[in-house]
Steps between C-alpha positions, in 0.01 A plus 500: 500500500642237267426524130449129428476545126833685490667243728375211288619666180843555652524137610405375154745731323793438736550125508879452480479125572221440245290335768178627348569380146282208408695207364321238299572143592552234241290201581675165507172310505469241225154437363363145520504478119866601483588259780326218311683584177831526681454158661421346161798673344716332764383165359593614147848601619545159664410323173731728300786422737448127564332393177192330643188592692511468880441152634413348836867490583697483824641846421287734710505787249397278209231334709365842602481605134332168415236557768446857382454387140253230602306752705485742207385224266210424737376859490353590157464870587869533587592291196310741276705789639827320428445372147697784343803408717481126430796465263554133591134394446459399862137612508395402147269216604328691781144597415458871568166676540368708216514873568164670539407686184198725493283403207293815489643847481403711800428864427243613756404438861200302378738271309688435825180427690370275222830308481470347846510125420546397864230728634740674735332836466171362628286683252307199377299562186475868433 
């Protein structure tokens, strides 16, 4: 009869081709935030190189950067994420939303339940 435990142990110990060794893979996935910042940085590089912000030009690359910048300027949430990268003041006049700041300090579960301004927890008046 086969001793499965012994056979398995022998297989695990004798792996000359390292087939059983787990190799971690490095992910090449870029997060949406990093992709956004990278695309804005491309606009900064263009301005550094050419000396002016992208315009509605006949040059396809410049026109693409112009369209991207206009799109970013129309989205206050994205603009807020890019303010620290805006070295050419391209987003200075865009009105960005105020970040949510909790007014009351939450220390207990009751504080969480009481701080439900939108009534999402459905508790009503307790």
